[in-house]
C-alpha positions as CSV (number, residue, x, y, z in Angstrom):
1,X,-29.3,-26.1,4.8
2,X,-29.4,-22.5,4.1
3,X,-28.7,-21.1,0.9
4,X,-25.6,-19.1,2.0
5,X,-24.4,-22.3,3.8
6,X,-24.8,-24.3,0.5
7,X,-23.1,-21.8,-1.8
8,X,-20.2,-21.5,0.7
9,X,-19.6,-25.3,0.7
10,X,-20.1,-25.4,-3.1
11,X,-17.1,-23.0,-3.4
12,X,-15.1,-24.5,-1.0
13,X,-15.7,-27.9,-2.8
14,X,-14.9,-26.3,-6.2
15,X,-11.5,-24.8,-5.0
16,X,-10.2,-28.0,-3.8
17,X,-7.2,-29.1,-6.2
18,X,-7.0,-32.5,-7.4
19,X,-3.6,-33.9,-6.4
20,X,-2.7,-37.0,-8.4
21,X,-0.5,-38.0,-11.5
22,X,-1.6,-36.6,-14.9
23,X,-2.8,-38.9,-17.4
24,X,-0.7,-39.9,-20.3
25,X,-2.2,-40.7,-23.7
26,X,-2.0,-44.5,-24.3
27,X,-3.3,-46.5,-27.1
28,X,-6.4,-48.7,-26.1
29,X,-6.8,-52.4,-27.3
30,X,-9.6,-53.7,-25.3
31,X,-12.8,-52.3,-23.6
32,X,-12.3,-50.5,-20.6
33,X,-14.1,-50.7,-17.4
34,X,-15.4,-48.2,-14.6
35,X,-14.9,-49.0,-11.0
36,X,-18.5,-50.5,-10.5
37,X,-18.2,-51.0,-6.9
38,X,-17.6,-47.1,-6.5
39,X,-20.3,-46.2,-8.6
40,X,-22.6,-48.4,-7.0
41,X,-21.5,-47.2,-3.5
42,X,-22.4,-43.5,-4.6
43,X,-25.7,-44.5,-5.4
44,X,-26.6,-46.4,-2.3
45,X,-25.1,-43.4,-0.2
46,X,-27.5,-41.0,-2.2
47,X,-30.3,-43.0,-1.7
48,X,-30.5,-41.5,1.8
49,X,-30.8,-37.9,0.6
50,X,-34.3,-36.8,0.2
51,X,-35.6,-40.5,1.3
52,X,-39.0,-40.5,3.0
53,X,-41.4,-42.9,4.2
54,X,-43.2,-42.4,0.8
55,X,-40.0,-42.3,-1.4
56,X,-37.3,-40.2,-2.8
57,X,-38.3,-36.6,-2.4
58,X,-35.5,-34.4,-3.9
59,X,-37.9,-31.9,-6.0
60,X,-35.9,-29.2,-7.6
61,X,-34.9,-26.1,-5.5
62,X,-35.9,-28.2,-2.1
63,X,-33.6,-28.6,0.7
64,X,-33.0,-32.1,-0.2
65,X,-32.1,-30.9,-3.8
66,X,-29.6,-28.6,-2.3
67,X,-28.0,-31.5,-0.2
68,X,-28.0,-33.7,-3.3
69,X,-26.1,-31.1,-5.1
70,X,-23.5,-30.6,-2.5
71,X,-23.1,-34.5,-2.3
72,X,-22.6,-34.3,-6.2
73,X,-20.3,-31.4,-5.9
74,X,-17.9,-33.6,-3.6
75,X,-18.1,-36.5,-6.3
76,X,-16.6,-34.1,-9.2
77,X,-14.0,-32.8,-6.7
78,X,-13.0,-36.5,-6.0
79,X,-13.0,-37.1,-9.7
80,X,-10.5,-34.4,-10.3
81,X,-13.1,-32.2,-12.1
82,X,-13.1,-28.7,-10.8
83,X,-16.9,-28.1,-10.5
84,X,-18.6,-24.8,-11.7
85,X,-22.1,-23.8,-11.6
86,X,-23.2,-21.8,-14.8
87,X,-25.5,-19.0,-14.7
88,X,-28.5,-21.3,-15.4
89,X,-27.8,-23.3,-12.1
90,X,-26.1,-26.5,-14.2
91,X,-23.2,-28.1,-12.6
92,X,-20.1,-28.5,-14.9
93,X,-16.8,-30.2,-14.7
94,X,-14.3,-30.9,-17.6
95,X,-11.7,-33.3,-18.1
96,X,-9.3,-31.6,-20.5
97,X,-8.5,-33.1,-23.7
98,X,-5.2,-33.0,-25.9
99,X,-6.7,-30.6,-28.5
100,X,-8.0,-27.2,-27.8
101,X,-9.3,-27.1,-31.4
102,X,-11.9,-30.0,-30.8
103,X,-15.3,-29.3,-29.3
104,X,-16.0,-31.1,-26.1
105,X,-18.1,-34.4,-25.9
106,X,-20.6,-34.0,-23.2
107,X,-22.4,-36.6,-20.7
108,X,-24.4,-36.3,-17.8
109,X,-28.2,-36.4,-16.6
110,X,-29.8,-34.8,-13.5
111,X,-30.3,-35.7,-9.9
112,X,-33.7,-34.2,-9.0
113,X,-36.6,-36.2,-8.5
114,X,-40.3,-36.4,-8.6
115,X,-42.4,-36.4,-5.8
116,X,-42.2,-39.8,-4.2
117,X,-39.7,-41.1,-6.7
118,X,-36.9,-43.5,-6.8
119,X,-32.9,-43.0,-6.6
120,X,-32.0,-44.3,-10.1
121,X,-33.8,-41.9,-12.4
122,X,-31.0,-39.4,-13.1
123,X,-28.4,-39.9,-10.4
124,X,-27.4,-43.3,-12.3
125,X,-26.3,-41.3,-15.6
126,X,-24.9,-38.2,-13.3
127,X,-22.9,-40.5,-11.3
128,X,-21.9,-42.7,-14.3
129,X,-20.5,-39.7,-15.9
130,X,-18.4,-38.6,-13.2
131,X,-17.2,-42.3,-12.9
132,X,-16.5,-42.2,-16.4
133,X,-14.3,-39.1,-16.3
134,X,-12.7,-40.4,-13.1
135,X,-11.7,-43.6,-14.8
136,X,-10.2,-42.2,-17.6
137,X,-8.1,-40.3,-15.6
138,X,-6.9,-43.1,-13.2
139,X,-6.4,-45.6,-16.4
140,X,-4.1,-42.9,-18.0
141,X,-6.3,-42.5,-20.9
142,X,-6.0,-39.0,-22.3
143,X,-8.9,-38.1,-24.8
144,X,-8.3,-35.7,-27.9
145,X,-11.6,-34.0,-27.3
146,X,-12.3,-32.4,-23.8
147,X,-14.8,-34.4,-21.8
148,X,-17.6,-32.1,-20.1
149,X,-19.6,-33.7,-17.4
150,X,-22.9,-32.1,-16.6
151,X,-25.8,-32.4,-14.1
152,X,-28.8,-30.5,-15.3
153,X,-31.1,-28.8,-12.7
154,X,-34.8,-29.3,-12.8
155,X,-35.0,-32.0,-15.2
156,X,-38.2,-33.5,-13.6
157,X,-39.9,-30.0,-13.8
158,X,-39.7,-30.1,-17.4
159,X,-35.9,-30.3,-18.5
160,X,-35.4,-26.7,-17.2
161,X,-31.7,-26.8,-17.0
162,X,-31.2,-28.2,-20.5
163,X,-33.9,-25.9,-21.9
164,X,-32.1,-22.9,-20.5
165,X,-28.7,-24.4,-22.0
166,X,-30.2,-24.1,-25.6
167,X,-31.8,-21.0,-25.3
168,X,-35.4,-22.3,-25.6
169,X,-36.5,-20.4,-22.5
170,X,-38.0,-16.8,-21.9
171,X,-37.9,-14.3,-19.2
172,X,-41.6,-15.0,-18.5
173,X,-40.7,-18.7,-18.0
174,X,-38.5,-17.9,-14.9
175,X,-41.7,-17.0,-13.1
176,X,-43.5,-20.4,-13.4
177,X,-43.6,-22.2,-10.1
178,X,-41.7,-25.5,-9.3
179,X,-42.7,-28.4,-7.2
180,X,-41.0,-27.0,-4.4
181,X,-42.9,-24.0,-4.4
182,X,-40.3,-21.7,-5.8
183,X,-40.4,-19.9,-9.0
184,X,-37.5,-21.0,-11.6
185,X,-36.1,-17.5,-11.0
186,X,-35.8,-18.4,-7.3
187,X,-34.4,-21.5,-7.9
188,X,-31.5,-20.6,-10.2
189,X,-30.5,-18.0,-7.5
190,X,-30.8,-20.6,-4.7
191,X,-28.7,-23.2,-6.5
192,X,-26.0,-20.8,-7.2
193,X,-26.7,-19.5,-10.8
194,X,-27.6,-16.1,-11.8
195,X,-31.2,-15.6,-13.3
196,X,-30.6,-12.3,-14.5
197,X,-27.7,-13.7,-16.7
198,X,-29.0,-16.9,-17.8
199,X,-28.5,-16.4,-21.3
200,X,-24.8,-16.5,-20.6
201,X,-25.2,-20.4,-20.3
202,X,-26.8,-20.8,-23.9
203,X,-24.8,-23.0,-26.2
204,X,-25.3,-22.7,-29.7
205,X,-25.2,-25.4,-32.5
206,X,-21.5,-26.6,-32.9
207,X,-20.3,-25.9,-29.4
208,X,-20.7,-29.7,-28.4
209,X,-19.3,-32.4,-30.4
210,X,-22.0,-35.0,-29.0
211,X,-24.1,-35.7,-26.1
212,X,-24.4,-39.1,-24.6
213,X,-26.8,-39.8,-21.5
214,X,-26.9,-42.9,-19.6
215,X,-30.3,-43.7,-18.1
216,X,-32.8,-46.4,-16.7
217,X,-35.2,-47.5,-19.1
218,X,-38.2,-46.6,-17.2
219,X,-40.2,-49.2,-18.8
220,X,-40.0,-53.2,-19.1
221,X,-39.0,-54.2,-22.5
222,X,-35.3,-54.8,-21.8
223,X,-36.2,-57.0,-18.9
224,X,-38.9,-58.8,-20.5
225,X,-36.7,-59.4,-23.5
226,X,-33.7,-60.7,-21.0
227,X,-31.4,-57.9,-22.7
228,X,-28.7,-55.7,-21.1
229,X,-28.6,-52.5,-22.9
230,X,-30.9,-50.3,-24.9
231,X,-29.6,-48.3,-27.8
232,X,-31.7,-45.5,-27.9
233,X,-33.2,-44.6,-31.4
234,X,-34.5,-41.2,-30.2
235,X,-37.1,-39.6,-27.7
236,X,-40.8,-39.7,-28.8
237,X,-42.7,-36.8,-29.9
238,X,-45.5,-35.7,-27.6
239,X,-49.0,-34.5,-28.3
240,X,-51.2,-33.2,-25.4
241,X,-54.7,-32.5,-26.3
242,X,-57.6,-31.2,-23.9
243,X,-61.0,-32.2,-25.2
244,X,-63.9,-30.7,-24.0
245,X,-67.4,-32.7,-24.7
246,X,-70.6,-30.4,-24.4
247,X,-74.0,-32.3,-23.9
248,X,-76.9,-31.4,-22.2
249,X,-77.7,-31.8,-18.2
250,X,-81.2,-33.4,-17.7
251,X,-82.8,-35.4,-15.0
252,X,-81.5,-39.0,-14.6
253,X,-84.8,-40.6,-14.1
254,X,-87.1,-38.4,-16.1
255,X,-85.3,-38.4,-19.4
256,X,-85.4,-41.5,-21.7
257,X,-82.4,-43.0,-22.9
258,X,-82.9,-42.4,-26.6
259,X,-83.5,-38.6,-25.8
260,X,-80.1,-38.0,-24.0
261,X,-77.0,-35.7,-24.7
262,X,-74.8,-37.7,-22.3
263,X,-71.2,-36.1,-22.3
264,X,-70.0,-39.0,-20.2
265,X,-71.3,-41.6,-22.5
266,X,-69.6,-39.7,-25.7
267,X,-66.4,-39.6,-23.4
268,X,-66.5,-43.4,-22.9
269,X,-66.9,-44.1,-26.6
270,X,-64.3,-41.6,-27.5
271,X,-61.8,-43.3,-24.8
272,X,-62.5,-46.7,-26.3
273,X,-62.1,-45.5,-29.8
274,X,-58.5,-44.0,-29.1
275,X,-57.5,-47.3,-27.6
276,X,-58.8,-49.3,-30.3
277,X,-57.1,-47.1,-33.1
278,X,-53.8,-47.3,-31.2
279,X,-53.9,-50.8,-30.7
280,X,-55.1,-51.7,-33.8
281,X,-51.8,-51.4,-35.9
282,X,-48.3,-52.5,-35.2
283,X,-45.6,-50.0,-33.6
284,X,-44.8,-48.6,-30.2
285,X,-47.3,-45.9,-30.6
286,X,-49.0,-45.1,-27.2
287,X,-52.1,-43.0,-26.4
288,X,-53.6,-42.2,-22.8
289,X,-56.8,-40.7,-21.8
290,X,-56.1,-39.5,-18.4
291,X,-57.7,-36.7,-16.4
292,X,-61.3,-36.5,-16.6
293,X,-63.3,-33.5,-15.2
294,X,-67.3,-34.1,-15.0
295,X,-69.9,-31.6,-14.7
296,X,-72.1,-31.3,-12.8
297,X,-70.8,-34.5,-11.6
298,X,-73.9,-35.6,-9.5
299,X,-75.5,-38.9,-9.0
300,X,-79.0,-38.2,-10.5
301,X,-77.9,-35.5,-13.3
302,X,-77.0,-36.5,-16.8
303,X,-73.4,-35.3,-17.4
304,X,-73.6,-31.9,-19.4
305,X,-69.8,-31.6,-19.9
306,X,-66.7,-33.7,-19.7
307,X,-63.3,-32.4,-20.1
308,X,-60.7,-35.0,-20.8
309,X,-57.2,-35.2,-21.8
310,X,-55.2,-37.3,-24.2
311,X,-51.4,-38.0,-24.2
312,X,-50.3,-39.3,-27.5
313,X,-46.5,-40.4,-28.1
314,X,-44.7,-41.9,-31.0
315,X,-41.2,-41.6,-32.8
316,X,-42.6,-41.0,-36.1
317,X,-43.9,-37.3,-36.7
318,X,-46.2,-38.4,-39.6
319,X,-47.8,-40.9,-37.2
320,X,-48.5,-38.5,-34.7
321,X,-50.0,-36.2,-37.2
322,X,-52.0,-39.2,-38.5
323,X,-53.3,-40.1,-35.2
324,X,-54.2,-36.5,-34.4
325,X,-56.4,-36.2,-37.5
326,X,-57.9,-39.8,-36.3
327,X,-59.1,-38.5,-32.9
328,X,-60.6,-35.2,-34.1
329,X,-62.5,-37.4,-36.7
330,X,-63.8,-39.7,-33.8
331,X,-65.0,-36.5,-32.0
332,X,-67.1,-35.6,-34.9
333,X,-68.5,-39.0,-35.4
334,X,-69.2,-39.7,-31.7
335,X,-70.5,-36.1,-31.6
336,X,-73.1,-36.7,-34.1
337,X,-73.9,-40.0,-32.8
338,X,-74.6,-39.0,-29.3
339,X,-75.9,-35.3,-29.7
340,X,-72.6,-33.8,-28.2
341,X,-70.0,-31.5,-29.3
342,X,-66.2,-31.9,-29.3
343,X,-63.8,-29.4,-29.0
344,X,-59.8,-30.0,-29.4
345,X,-57.2,-27.8,-27.6
346,X,-53.6,-28.7,-28.1
347,X,-51.7,-28.5,-25.0
348,X,-48.3,-29.6,-25.8
349,X,-46.7,-30.3,-29.2
350,X,-43.4,-31.8,-28.8
351,X,-41.5,-33.0,-31.9
352,X,-39.5,-36.3,-31.8
353,X,-35.8,-36.1,-30.8
354,X,-33.9,-38.6,-33.2
355,X,-30.8,-40.1,-31.9
356,X,-27.6,-39.7,-34.3
357,X,-26.9,-42.6,-36.4
358,X,-23.0,-42.0,-35.4
359,X,-23.6,-42.0,-31.8
360,X,-26.1,-45.3,-31.8
361,X,-23.3,-47.0,-33.6
362,X,-20.8,-45.9,-30.9
363,X,-22.8,-47.2,-28.2
364,X,-23.8,-50.4,-30.1
365,X,-20.3,-51.2,-31.1
366,X,-19.1,-50.5,-27.3
367,X,-21.7,-52.9,-25.9
368,X,-20.9,-55.6,-28.5
369,X,-17.1,-55.4,-27.4
370,X,-18.1,-55.7,-23.8
371,X,-20.4,-58.8,-24.9
372,X,-23.5,-57.3,-23.7
373,X,-26.8,-58.2,-25.4
374,X,-28.7,-55.2,-26.9
375,X,-31.5,-53.9,-28.9
376,X,-32.5,-50.6,-30.4
377,X,-35.5,-48.9,-29.2
378,X,-37.3,-45.5,-28.6
379,X,-37.5,-43.7,-25.3
380,X,-41.1,-43.1,-24.4
381,X,-40.2,-40.8,-21.6
382,X,-38.7,-37.3,-22.0
383,X,-35.1,-36.5,-21.2
384,X,-32.5,-33.8,-21.2
385,X,-31.1,-35.2,-24.3
386,X,-34.2,-34.3,-26.2
387,X,-33.4,-30.6,-25.8
388,X,-29.6,-30.9,-26.5
389,X,-30.4,-32.7,-29.7
390,X,-31.4,-29.6,-30.9
391,X,-27.8,-28.2,-31.0
392,X,-25.6,-31.7,-31.1
393,X,-25.5,-35.1,-32.2
394,X,-27.1,-36.9,-29.3
395,X,-27.6,-40.6,-28.2
396,X,-28.6,-42.5,-25.1
397,X,-27.8,-45.7,-23.4
398,X,-30.8,-47.6,-21.6
399,X,-30.2,-50.2,-18.9
400,X,-33.2,-52.5,-17.2
401,X,-35.7,-51.2,-14.6
402,X,-36.7,-54.2,-12.5
403,X,-40.4,-54.6,-13.2
404,X,-40.5,-51.7,-15.8
405,X,-41.1,-49.5,-12.6
406,X,-40.1,-45.9,-12.5
407,X,-41.3,-42.4,-10.6
408,X,-41.8,-44.9,-7.7
409,X,-40.2,-45.7,-4.4
410,X,-40.1,-49.3,-5.8
411,X,-37.8,-48.0,-8.7
412,X,-34.8,-50.3,-8.9
413,X,-31.8,-51.3,-11.2
414,X,-29.5,-54.1,-10.4
415,X,-26.0,-53.4,-9.4
416,X,-24.5,-55.5,-12.5
417,X,-26.9,-53.5,-14.9
418,X,-25.5,-50.2,-13.4
419,X,-22.1,-51.3,-14.2
420,X,-22.9,-52.5,-17.7
421,X,-24.3,-49.1,-18.5
422,X,-21.3,-47.1,-17.2
423,X,-19.0,-49.5,-19.1
424,X,-20.5,-48.8,-22.2
425,X,-21.0,-45.1,-21.5
426,X,-17.0,-45.1,-21.0
427,X,-16.4,-46.8,-24.2
428,X,-18.8,-44.8,-26.3
429,X,-16.9,-41.8,-25.2
430,X,-13.7,-43.2,-26.1
431,X,-15.2,-44.5,-29.6
432,X,-16.6,-40.7,-30.1
433,X,-13.3,-39.4,-29.3
434,X,-11.7,-41.6,-32.0
């Protein structure tokens, strides 16, 4: 679909009025339920958009992403939410509350995918948010707060839409290239925003009453524990390091073992040390030695240099700092033992985003009222919620991922779990409104 056609369709969808009976305020005595069959039918239909033989490919600003946004805009319209696209390219729709003086409750997620991904990471939370607003309207429930539903653009490219929404962005960032090959600047224009006015979309602290996001777990803890709901305590902080280990290249056959400065040997010792440190104490901290680049990368030459990356994550800021110091100490010790030199470069330094205790309680209480089993847990993956937590109380709801698989064409969440998560979201919104 061409950009002009996409924008024309978006404008047409936004202009169609909702015809129906206005909701009345009624007293709620028992948990409410969404239309689960409708929600699951939306997810089933959406699966065809961007589906390829290797998985879902709805990367931001691609033709599949545009088609997905058109589909989603239609869901907004069906729910009676006149959709609007802000200058940053995020989609919003509002269910008006009875008190104009109260700040809106915000719910939503994203619909773009990673390369060769699945259909539940993002769309579940986005569509459940739309369904929540639609269920409130259909069941005659009028909130005091307005309810804003948001679909953030380009979450998988680095939570771009939500970063723009809180002003954690620069004009220079607009020229970064997304997975589609388009720059952020080009992408914003393509989806109906205005990159020259992106600051008009910025929200400040106090503009939002709270933010609640439903998401698949993307791990296997809930399934392993046979639990239905995860009440997210926060989104882990992230430290990425690039470690350069410098040794000395020499002949693999003529250099005795005790006279080598082998950068690969040092890298191997360091990798084991990192793993042993992380697994050597209780907690949910994780660390991964990922990319390795070896030089000269030749069979018969002792490696002169290895560049590797470390991905460290935990919900505890102090623990992140302590492990950072520990890894740097490993470098000094292993370097001295192997005749190599370690140099550390910080690539990413993301602080933990702690969920609001009030929002966690609303989620927990709603799940309990629905008779759902649950546990409190951290999120090991990043989400738009971590950005919004900088300006508003935040909470997240997790539902099980079958096999703990995500970012894969095998990603799957059972229909019953989809409904459970949406029911908790609906009732948590009502609890927040009270």
